[in-house]
Wavefront OBJ file of the C-alpha trace (Angstrom):
o trace
v 0.168 0.026 0.011
v 1.482 3.426 -1.048
v 2.633 5.631 1.881
v 3.318 9.193 1.744
v 5.864 10.337 4.249
v 5.213 14.022 4.281
v 1.240 13.401 4.640
v 1.828 10.489 6.936
v -0.946 8.674 5.420
v -1.571 5.468 3.329
v -3.353 5.773 -0.013
v -5.239 3.196 -2.017
v -3.748 2.957 -5.469
v -6.765 4.538 -7.243
v -6.316 7.763 -4.911
v -2.896 8.482 -6.436
v -2.423 10.626 -9.572
v -1.740 9.002 -12.933
v 1.855 9.699 -12.374
v 1.878 7.881 -8.891
v 2.107 10.902 -6.904
v 0.473 12.001 -3.681
v -2.941 13.830 -4.504
v -2.328 16.286 -1.452
v 1.440 17.256 -1.486
v 2.280 16.115 -4.961
v 5.432 13.969 -3.735
v 6.601 11.032 -5.539
v 5.431 7.908 -3.803
v 7.588 4.883 -3.767
v 6.744 2.049 -6.446
v 3.852 -0.281 -5.256
v 3.135 -3.695 -6.249
v 0.152 -6.168 -6.418
v 1.088 -9.676 -5.328
v 4.666 -8.814 -5.593
v 4.330 -7.670 -9.323
v 5.086 -3.990 -10.048
v 2.427 -1.853 -11.571
v 3.431 -0.290 -14.799
v -0.041 1.691 -15.183
v -2.590 3.094 -12.657
v -5.178 0.619 -11.479
v -8.587 1.314 -12.860
v -11.611 -0.802 -13.631
v -10.550 -1.139 -17.292
v -6.692 -2.028 -16.630
v -7.308 -4.539 -13.770
v -7.029 -8.069 -14.915
v -8.548 -10.367 -12.187
v -7.478 -13.533 -13.850
v -3.729 -12.504 -14.112
v -3.859 -11.595 -10.417
v -5.336 -15.093 -9.572
v -2.562 -16.980 -11.334
v 0.467 -18.084 -9.424
v 3.684 -18.567 -11.447
v 1.581 -18.010 -14.597
v -0.653 -21.117 -14.091
v -4.417 -20.933 -13.331
v -5.332 -22.214 -9.812
v -7.453 -25.351 -9.704
v -10.711 -25.698 -7.747
v -9.902 -27.587 -4.564
v -11.481 -31.147 -4.411
v -13.361 -30.416 -1.070
v -15.148 -27.514 -2.834
v -16.337 -29.598 -5.656
v -17.378 -32.317 -2.935
v -19.332 -29.499 -1.115
v -21.166 -28.316 -4.305
v -22.100 -32.165 -5.096
v -23.423 -32.552 -1.644
v -25.419 -29.457 -1.652
v -26.936 -30.246 -5.100
v -27.804 -33.787 -3.738
v -29.393 -32.389 -0.633
v -31.505 -29.627 -2.486
v -32.545 -32.239 -4.961
v -33.807 -34.490 -2.212
v -35.748 -31.600 -0.730
v -37.542 -31.018 -3.953
v -38.387 -34.613 -4.166
v -39.675 -34.805 -0.477
v -42.039 -31.896 -1.305
v -44.123 -34.195 -3.670
v -43.784 -37.408 -1.760
l 1 2 3 4 5 6 7 8 9 10 11 12 13 14 15 16 17 18 19 20 21 22 23 24 25 26 27 28 29 30 31 32 33 34 35 36 37 38 39 40 41 42 43 44 45 46 47 48 49 50 51 52 53 54 55 56 57 58 59 60 61 62 63 64 65 66 67 68 69 70 71 72 73 74 75 76 77 78 79 80 81 82 83 84 85 86 87
């Protein structure tokens, strides 16, 4: 998170100017990163790529097996509740 020494305040990346300066005093703020990757452009809704941030080492993360099991059990339970309405 960017820190301005003169203002003694943290800033969210979107609060900084396009050049990466403090909006109050105009001082250059140290380079900041997201997940250890340096930002080369300001973070906006158009430039933010959530899929690239979710990757670790360039590979997509796989869904854990216990999440798949939980979804399967939930579908089974809800199906049984619908069937039990008509029995």
